[in-house]
C-alpha positions in Angstrom: -16.4 15.4 16.2 -13.2 17.2 14.6 -11.5 14.3 12.1 -8.2 15.2 10.4 -7.4 13.1 7.0 -4.1 12.4 6.1 -2.9 11.1 3.0 0.3 11.9 1.2 -1.5 13.1 -2.1 -5.2 15.3 -1.7 -6.2 15.5 -5.1 -8.2 12.2 -6.8 -5.3 10.6 -7.9 -6.1 7.1 -7.4 -8.5 4.5 -5.3 -7.4 5.7 -2.3 -7.5 9.6 -2.6 -10.9 9.0 -3.8 -12.5 6.9 -0.9 -10.4 9.4 1.5 -12.5 12.6 -0.1 -15.5 10.7 -0.5 -15.7 10.0 3.0 -14.9 13.2 4.1 -17.3 14.8 2.1 -20.0 12.3 4.1 -18.9 13.0 7.4 -18.8 16.8 6.8 -22.6 16.4 5.3 -23.2 14.5 8.5 -22.4 17.6 10.7 -18.7 16.7 11.5 -15.7 19.3 11.1 -12.9 17.7 8.7 -9.8 19.1 7.6 -7.0 17.1 5.6 -2.6 17.4 6.0 -0.5 16.1 3.2 2.1 16.9 0.8 2.1 19.8 -1.4 1.3 19.2 -4.5 0.2 21.7 -7.7 -2.9 19.5 -8.4 -3.9 20.0 -4.7 -7.2 21.7 -4.3 -6.9 25.1 -1.5 -6.9 24.0 1.6 -6.7 25.3 5.0 -3.3 24.4 6.6 -1.7 23.6 3.2 1.1 26.4 4.4 1.8 23.4 7.3 2.2 20.3 4.2 5.8 19.4 3.6 7.4 19.8 0.2 6.2 18.1 -2.9 8.6 15.1 -4.4 7.5 12.3 -6.9 9.3 9.2 -6.4 7.7 7.7 -9.5 10.2 8.0 -11.1 12.6 8.7 -8.7 14.2 12.3 -8.7 17.7 12.6 -10.7 20.9 12.8 -9.1 22.2 10.9 -6.3 21.8 13.9 -3.6 18.4 14.4 -4.4 17.9 10.6 -4.7 19.6 10.3 -1.2 17.4 13.2 0.3 14.1 11.3 -1.0 15.2 7.8 0.9 16.0 9.6 4.1 12.5 11.0 4.1 10.9 7.8 3.3 12.1 6.4 6.3 11.3 9.8 8.6 10.5 13.2 7.5 11.1 15.6 9.9 9.0 18.4 7.8 6.0 16.1 8.1 6.3 15.4 11.3 6.8 19.3 11.8 4.0 20.2 9.9 1.4 17.8 11.3 2.4 19.0 14.7 1.4 22.5 14.0 -2.0 21.3 11.9 -3.0 19.1 15.1 -1.6 22.0 17.3 -4.2 24.1 15.8 -7.0 21.9 14.6 -7.3 20.3 17.8 -8.8 17.1 16.2 -10.7 14.6 17.9 -9.6 11.4 15.9 -6.9 11.2 13.0 -7.9 9.4 10.1 -4.6 7.9 7.9 -4.4 6.6 4.7 -1.2 6.4 2.4 1.2 8.3 4.2 4.3 5.8 3.0 7.3 7.5 1.4 6.9 11.3 1.0 5.0 11.7 4.4 6.6 8.6 6.6 5.2 7.3 9.7 6.9 10.6 11.2 3.5 12.0 11.3 2.4 9.7 13.9 5.0 10.6 16.7 2.8 14.1 17.3 -0.2 12.1 17.7 0.9 9.6 20.3 2.6 12.7 22.5 -0.5 14.7 22.6 -2.6 11.1 23.0 -4.8 11.6 19.8 -6.4 8.6 18.7 -5.6 7.6 15.3 -7.2 5.0 12.8 -5.6 3.9 9.1 -7.6 2.7 6.0 -5.0 -0.2 4.2 -5.2 0.9 0.8 -2.4 -1.8 -0.3 -0.2 -4.2 1.3 2.9 -1.9 2.3 2.9 -3.1 6.2 4.1 -6.7 5.0 5.5 -6.2 1.4 7.9 -3.4 0.8 6.8 -3.0 -2.8 2.8 -3.1 -1.8 1.2 -5.5 -4.1 2.7 -8.5 -3.5 4.4 -9.5 -6.9 7.7 -10.4 -7.8 8.2 -10.2 -11.6 4.8 -10.3 -12.3 4.0 -13.1 -9.8 2.0 -13.7 -6.9 4.5 -13.8 -4.0 4.1 -13.9 0.1 7.9 -14.4 1.0 7.9 -11.5 3.0 5.0 -12.2 5.3 7.7 -14.1 7.7 8.9 -10.7 8.6 12.4 -10.6 6.5 12.3 -8.0 4.2 15.6 -9.0 2.6 13.6 -11.3 0.3 13.2 -8.3 -1.3 16.8 -7.5 -2.3 17.6 -11.1 -3.0 14.2 -11.0 -5.7 14.9 -7.5 -7.0 11.2 -7.3 -6.7 10.7 -3.4 -7.3 11.2 -2.9 -10.7 14.0 -5.6 -11.5 16.3 -3.1 -9.7 18.6 -4.1 -6.4 18.9 -0.2 -5.6 15.3 0.2 -5.3 14.3 -3.1 -3.8 17.3 -2.6 -1.1 15.3 1.1 -0.4 12.3 -0.3 -0.3 13.5 -3.5 2.1 15.3 -0.8 4.4 12.4 1.5 4.9 10.2 -1.7 5.9 12.9 -3.0 7.9 13.4 0.3 10.0 9.7 0.9 10.6 9.3 -2.7 11.5 12.1 -2.9 14.0 11.2 0.6 15.8 7.7 -0.1 15.8 6.7 3.2 13.7 3.0 2.1 13.3 2.8 1.6 17.0 0.1 4.8 17.4 -1.8 3.5 15.1 -4.8 2.2 17.3 -7.1 0.6 14.7 -5.8 -0.9 11.0 -9.0 -0.8 8.9 -9.2 -3.4 6.3 -11.7 -3.4 3.3 -11.8 -7.0 2.7 -11.5 -10.3 4.8 -8.4 -11.1 2.4 -6.2 -8.1 3.6 -6.7 -8.6 7.2 -5.8 -11.8 6.7 -2.4 -11.3 5.3 -1.7 -8.6 7.4 -2.2 -10.5 10.6 0.0 -13.5 8.8 2.9 -10.9 8.5 2.9 -10.1 12.1 1.3 -6.5 12.3 -0.6 -5.8 15.2 -3.3 -8.5 14.7 -5.5 -7.2 17.3 -5.9 -4.3 16.0 -7.2 -5.1 12.8 -10.9 -4.4 11.7 -12.5 -5.6 8.3 -15.0 -2.6 7.0 -15.5 -2.6 3.5 -15.8 0.4 1.5 -19.1 2.1 0.3 -21.1 3.2 -2.7 -23.9 5.6 -3.0 -25.4 3.8 -5.6 -28.9 5.9 -5.3 -26.7 8.6 -6.8 -26.3 6.7 -10.0 -28.8 6.0 -12.4 -28.7 2.3 -13.3 -28.6 0.7 -16.7 -32.2 0.2 -18.1 -31.3 -2.3 -21.2 -29.4 -4.9 -21.8 -26.5 -5.1 -24.2 -22.9 -2.8 -24.7 -19.1 -3.6 -24.9 -16.8 -4.6 -22.4 -15.0 -1.5 -20.5 -12.2 -1.5 -18.4 -11.7 1.4 -15.9 -8.5 2.0 -13.7 -4.7 2.4 -14.0 -2.6 1.1 -17.2 -0.4 -0.6 -15.0 1.0 -4.1 -15.0 -0.4 -5.3 -12.2 -3.7 -4.4 -13.5 -3.5 -7.1 -16.6 -4.8 -5.0 -19.2 -3.0 -6.9 -21.3 -4.4 -10.5 -20.7 -7.6 -8.3 -21.2 -7.1 -7.1 -24.7 -5.8 -10.6 -25.8 -8.9 -12.1 -24.3 -10.7 -9.7 -26.3 -9.1 -10.4 -29.5 -10.8 -14.0 -29.4 -13.9 -12.6 -28.8 -14.7 -11.6 -32.9 -16.5 -8.5 -33.2 -16.5 -7.5 -29.6 -15.1 -4.0 -28.8 -13.4 -3.2 -25.7 -13.3 0.9 -24.2 -10.4 1.5 -21.8 -10.8 4.3 -19.2 -7.5 4.7 -17.4 -3.9 6.0 -18.2 -0.8 4.6 -16.9 3.0 3.7 -17.5 2.0 0.8 -19.7 -0.2 2.8 -22.4 2.0 3.0 -25.1 2.6 -0.9 -25.0 -1.0 -2.0 -24.6 -2.3 0.5 -27.4 0.7 -1.4 -29.5 -0.7 -4.4 -28.6 -4.2 -3.8 -29.6 -3.2 -2.4 -32.9 -1.6 -5.9 -33.2 -4.0 -8.4 -31.9 -7.7 -6.6 -32.4 -7.1 -3.9 -34.6 -10.0 -1.6 -34.6 -11.0 -3.0 -31.2 -9.7 -1.3 -28.8 -10.8 2.4 -27.5 -8.0 4.1 -25.4 -10.4 7.0 -23.6 -7.4 8.1 -21.2 -7.9 9.6 -18.0 -11.5 10.9 -18.1 -14.1 12.9 -15.4 -15.7 10.4 -13.1 -18.9 11.5 -14.5 -17.9 10.5 -18.0 -16.3 6.7 -16.1 -19.9 6.0 -14.5 -21.8 6.9 -17.8 -19.1 4.5 -20.0 -19.2 1.9 -17.2 -23.5 2.3 -17.7 -22.8 1.7 -21.4 -21.2 -1.9 -21.2 -22.7 -5.2 -20.8 -19.7 -5.7 -18.9 -17.2 -5.0 -16.7 -13.6 -6.3 -16.9 -11.0 -6.5 -14.0 -8.5 -8.8 -15.2 -6.1 -7.9 -11.9 -3.0 -10.3 -11.6 -2.5 -8.7 -8.2 -4.3 -9.3 -4.9 -6.6 -6.1 -5.8 -8.3 -4.9 -2.3 -11.8 -3.8 -2.8 -11.5 -1.7 -6.3 -14.1 1.0 -6.4 -14.5 0.6 -10.0 -15.9 -2.9 -9.4 -18.4 -1.3 -6.6 -19.2 1.5 -9.2 -20.1 -1.2 -12.1 -22.2 -2.8 -9.6 -24.0 0.4 -9.0 -25.0 0.7 -12.4 -26.1 -2.5 -12.5 -23.1 -3.7 -14.6 -21.6 -7.1 -14.1 -18.3 -7.8 -13.4 -15.9 -10.5 -14.9 -12.5 -10.4 -12.3 -10.1 -13.0 -11.6 -9.5 -15.1 -8.0 -7.1 -13.0 -6.2 -7.5 -10.8 -3.2 -10.6 -9.6 -2.1 -12.0 -9.7 -5.7 -14.0 -12.9 -5.1 -15.7 -11.9 -1.5 -17.4 -9.1 -4.2 -18.0 -11.1 -7.2 -20.2 -14.2 -7.2 -19.5 -15.9 -9.8 -22.2 -16.7 -11.6 -24.7 -14.1 -9.5 -22.9 -10.9 -10.2 -20.4 -11.5 -12.8 -17.6 -13.8 -13.7 -14.3 -15.2 -12.4 -11.5 -16.6 -13.9 -7.9 -17.4 -12.8 -5.2 -14.3 -13.1 -3.4 -14.1 -16.3 -4.7 -17.1 -17.9 -5.9 -15.2 -21.4 -8.2 -18.2 -22.6 -10.4 -18.3 -19.2 -10.5 -14.6 -19.1 -12.1 -14.9 -22.7 -14.3 -17.8 -21.9 -16.0 -15.9 -19.0 -16.2 -12.6 -21.2 -18.0 -15.1 -23.7 -20.1 -16.4 -21.4 -21.7 -12.9 -20.2 -21.8 -11.8 -23.8 -23.5 -15.0 -24.9 -26.9 -14.3 -22.8 -27.2 -10.5 -22.7 -30.9 -10.4 -20.6 -29.1 -12.9 -18.3 -26.1 -10.2 -18.0 -28.4 -7.8 -16.9 -29.8 -9.8 -14.5 -26.7 -10.3 -13.0 -26.2 -6.6 -12.9 -29.5 -5.8 -11.3 -28.3 -8.2 -8.8 -25.3 -6.6 -8.2 -26.9 -3.6 -7.5 -29.3 -4.5 -5.2 -26.3 -6.2 -3.2 -24.5 -2.5 -3.3 -27.5 -0.5 -1.9 -27.7 -3.1 0.8 -24.3 -4.1 1.9 -22.4 -0.9 0.7 -24.5 2.1 1.8 -22.6 5.2 2.9 -25.0 5.4 6.5 -23.7 1.9 7.1 -19.9 2.6 6.4 -20.4 5.8 8.5 -21.6 4.1 11.1 -18.7 1.4 11.1 -16.4 4.2 11.1 -17.7 6.1 13.9 -17.1 2.6 15.5 -13.7 2.5 14.9 -12.9 5.5 16.1 -14.5 5.3 19.4 -12.6 1.8 19.7 -9.4 3.8 19.2 -10.2 6.6 21.7 -11.2 3.6 24.4 -7.8 1.9 23.5 -6.2 4.7 24.5 -8.0 5.2 27.9 -7.4 1.6 28.9 
């Protein structure tokens, strides 16, 4: 089978890109022919169709100057360069199926039109809530928010939910409104949700409920050496941004005496988090910055527990699956798909989001009995080996690809 993966970034920038690259490697190993389409970027690896990619534009932060911002806003709604580029790629590659990921903004749903014209089956993995929330995260000034599920994206403007900026919020609301009004995502035949929670929210938001399918992510735990003995510190691995709740984690660790916290990752909140750590937990928080995946896995394996203190509706974070593969339990919050992954008392602990005291108590319960924590980690690894095996995921994808093909026939 010829499979074309489409994502705006084509290097390991975040969870969506890591998933796409890992599943593409699995598909190639299984004998499929796989290629990529995305945006030009200096960090992209050499790629077969790179000359057809639309030009690079960074939107976080927005480009400077009124003209460049206006051009970026137009591209968010409809990118003629992306449409033209993918048209040339599918003409040359002739994929049997196109698997889309994060195409918002830099590519836009303009890439779907050539697929519809050629009747190429298209599936899309939803890595966030963009189709029902203009700002992706279902957050309003740090608080969980679902008001846009009624389909009225004016809420985003009224609440200024994007960086408390009227202009930025208006651009995102306009983008989402236009795409909803003209059914821009109509050519996607199957929308893949990694969690039941996400599928429920997308359906509640009125987005093609009959096309939603739940398929968990995968983790090749067989390739990861598990933790061999109890003990270790607390580890966080992920982006350092407000919605991840790392500030809550640092404050929680400050209440736990001699406990040390290791933070792997980078992001806009790092300076503020470093200042917070210096003030409330001096010499007990180490910031490692962005690390290669092998080093991240080594760091997680060394931990007694991984913390996932998110204050937003996470989908199915790969860091949790990596911790389980390492035989390390997880303390997480009660939002999104996280409770579907972490069975409290069996694979870790669950605490209310944004609650410093509750998170500290959950961590303390794990750290107070390291043998119990080790047993939790072993149970979590067994679960990942059985339920998140790569072969199981590929079988599920093949089924959904076939479903997309059949939907074009019926």
